[in-house]
N, C-alpha and C positions, 0 to 999 in steps of 0.2 A: 365476158371473159370465158373463154372456153378451155377450162383446165382439164388436163388429162387425169383420169382416175389412177391413183398410184397403186392401189391394191383392192382386192375384193372386200377386205376388211373395212377400208375407207368408204367404199360404196355402201356396204351394209350399215355402217355407223351413220353415214349421211341419211340413209333411208329411215333409220330408227330415230334420228334427231328430228326429222320432219314429222314423223308420226307422233312423237312424244308431245308435240305441241297441243295435241287434242286433249290430253289429260294433265300434263305437267306445266303447260304454259311456256314461259321463257326459261325455266330452270335448266333443263337438259341442253338446249342450244347454247346457253351461256356457259355451262360447264365444258361442253365439247369445244367451243370456240376458245375459251381461256386456256385450256390444256394444250391445244394444237396451234394457236395463232402464230407462234414463233418458229414453228417447224417448217422448213422450206420444202420438204418432200410431201407435205400434207395440203398442198394448194387447193385441191378439189374439196376436201373435207372442210377446210377453213372457210372457203367461199360458201359452201352450202350451209354450214352451221351459222355463219354470219347472216345469210339470207333468212334462215328460219328464225334467228334471234330478232332481226328487224321486224319480221312479220308478227311474231308473238308479242313484241312490244306494242306494235300498232293495234293488235287485237285487244290487249289489255287496256289501252287508252280508249278504244271504242266501247269496251264493256263498261268502263267507269262513266263515260259520257252517257251511255244508254241507261245505266242505273240512275244517274242524276235526272235524266229526262223522263224517268218513270213517273215523276211527280206531276208531269204535264201530259201523261199517258202516251206520248210518242215512244218512250222507251219500251213500252209493252210490245211494240212491233219490232223495234230496233234490236233489242237484246236477243231474241231468238234468231233474227236474221244474221247477226254477227256470229253467233255460235254455229249456225249452219254453214256460213261461209268459211269459218275456221276449219270445220270438219272436212268439207269438200276440198278446199284448197290444200290442206295438209295431206290428204290422200292422193291428190293429183301430184303434188311435189314428191311424195314417196315413190309413186309409180315412175315418174320421170327419172329420179335418181337411181332407181333399180335398173334402169336402162342406160345408165352412165351418162345421162344428159344433165346439163346444168338447168336449174329451174329458177325463175324469178317470179315471185308472187306479185300479182297486180294489187294496186291500191295500198302499197306499203311505203311507210316513211323510212327512208334510208338513214337511220340515225348512227349506226355503226358502220364506219367506212373501212 
Protein backbone atom coordinates (compact mmCIF):
# COMPACT_ATOMS: atom_id res chain seq x y z
CA UNK A 1 0.00 0.00 0.00
CA UNK A 2 1.57 3.18 -1.12
CA UNK A 3 -0.25 5.81 0.94
CA UNK A 4 0.47 9.46 0.36
CA UNK A 5 1.77 11.40 3.34
CA UNK A 6 -0.98 13.84 4.30
CA UNK A 7 1.25 16.28 6.20
CA UNK A 8 4.73 16.74 7.57
CA UNK A 9 3.26 16.23 11.05
CA UNK A 10 2.08 12.75 10.01
CA UNK A 11 5.50 11.94 8.60
CA UNK A 12 7.20 13.13 11.80
CA UNK A 13 4.79 11.23 14.03
CA UNK A 14 5.27 8.07 11.94
CA UNK A 15 9.04 8.43 12.31
CA UNK A 16 8.77 8.93 16.09
CA UNK A 17 6.40 5.97 16.32
CA UNK A 18 8.98 3.69 14.69
CA UNK A 19 11.80 5.02 16.90
CA UNK A 20 9.74 4.69 20.07
CA UNK A 21 9.79 0.92 19.66
CA UNK A 22 13.41 0.91 20.77
CA UNK A 23 12.53 2.15 24.26
CA UNK A 24 8.76 1.84 24.72
CA UNK A 25 8.00 -1.36 22.82
CA UNK A 26 4.46 -1.54 21.48
CA UNK A 27 2.96 1.22 23.70
CA UNK A 28 3.46 4.26 21.44
CA UNK A 29 2.53 2.48 18.18
CA UNK A 30 -0.62 1.18 19.88
CA UNK A 31 -1.62 4.64 21.10
CA UNK A 32 -0.96 6.30 17.73
CA UNK A 33 -2.86 3.57 15.88
CA UNK A 34 -5.86 3.66 18.25
CA UNK A 35 -6.14 7.45 18.07
CA UNK A 36 -5.90 7.65 14.26
CA UNK A 37 -7.31 4.36 12.93
CA UNK A 38 -10.75 5.80 12.06
CA UNK A 39 -9.49 9.03 10.47
CA UNK A 40 -9.61 8.78 6.68
CA UNK A 41 -7.09 11.57 6.12
CA UNK A 42 -4.43 9.75 8.22
CA UNK A 43 -3.90 6.73 5.93
CA UNK A 44 -0.10 6.91 5.90
CA UNK A 45 0.15 7.40 9.66
CA UNK A 46 -2.29 4.57 10.38
CA UNK A 47 -0.44 2.21 8.03
CA UNK A 48 2.97 2.99 9.55
CA UNK A 49 1.76 2.84 13.16
CA UNK A 50 0.09 -0.51 12.42
CA UNK A 51 3.32 -1.78 10.88
CA UNK A 52 5.32 -0.61 13.93
CA UNK A 53 2.75 -2.17 16.27
CA UNK A 54 2.91 -5.55 14.49
CA UNK A 55 6.70 -5.50 14.60
CA UNK A 56 6.85 -4.60 18.30
CA UNK A 57 4.36 -7.38 19.14
CA UNK A 58 6.61 -9.78 17.21
CA UNK A 59 9.66 -8.49 19.11
CA UNK A 60 7.85 -8.94 22.45
CA UNK A 61 7.00 -12.54 21.56
CA UNK A 62 10.60 -13.19 20.50
CA UNK A 63 11.90 -11.68 23.77
CA UNK A 64 9.64 -13.93 25.85
CA UNK A 65 10.70 -17.01 23.85
CA UNK A 66 14.36 -15.98 24.23
CA UNK A 67 13.94 -15.54 27.96
CA UNK A 68 12.38 -18.98 28.27
CA UNK A 69 15.18 -20.49 26.17
CA UNK A 70 17.78 -18.99 28.51
CA UNK A 71 17.28 -22.05 30.67
CA UNK A 72 18.77 -24.17 27.88
CA UNK A 73 21.40 -21.49 27.08
CA UNK A 74 20.15 -20.78 23.54
CA UNK A 75 18.41 -17.67 24.84
CA UNK A 76 21.76 -16.18 25.87
CA UNK A 77 22.53 -15.77 22.17
CA UNK A 78 18.98 -15.13 21.01
CA UNK A 79 18.07 -12.31 23.42
CA UNK A 80 20.85 -9.91 22.32
CA UNK A 81 20.20 -10.80 18.66
CA UNK A 82 16.52 -9.87 19.00
CA UNK A 83 17.40 -6.62 20.80
CA UNK A 84 19.96 -5.69 18.12
CA UNK A 85 17.51 -6.51 15.31
CA UNK A 86 14.88 -4.32 17.01
CA UNK A 87 17.33 -1.41 17.24
CA UNK A 88 18.57 -1.66 13.65
CA UNK A 89 15.17 -2.23 12.03
CA UNK A 90 13.52 0.60 14.00
CA UNK A 91 16.22 3.00 12.82
CA UNK A 92 15.87 1.83 9.21
CA UNK A 93 12.07 2.27 9.44
CA UNK A 94 12.47 5.78 10.84
CA UNK A 95 14.84 6.77 8.05
CA UNK A 96 12.48 5.40 5.39
CA UNK A 97 9.47 7.21 6.86
CA UNK A 98 11.44 10.44 7.11
CA UNK A 99 11.82 10.13 3.32
CA UNK A 100 8.01 9.64 2.99
CA UNK A 101 8.38 5.99 2.01
CA UNK A 102 6.27 3.18 3.37
CA UNK A 103 8.26 0.60 5.28
CA UNK A 104 7.44 -3.03 5.98
CA UNK A 105 9.50 -4.84 8.60
CA UNK A 106 10.88 -8.25 7.64
CA UNK A 107 10.08 -11.28 9.83
CA UNK A 108 6.93 -9.68 11.23
CA UNK A 109 3.72 -11.38 12.26
CA UNK A 110 0.87 -9.35 10.73
CA UNK A 111 -1.55 -9.67 13.65
CA UNK A 112 -3.21 -6.26 13.27
CA UNK A 113 -4.72 -5.92 9.81
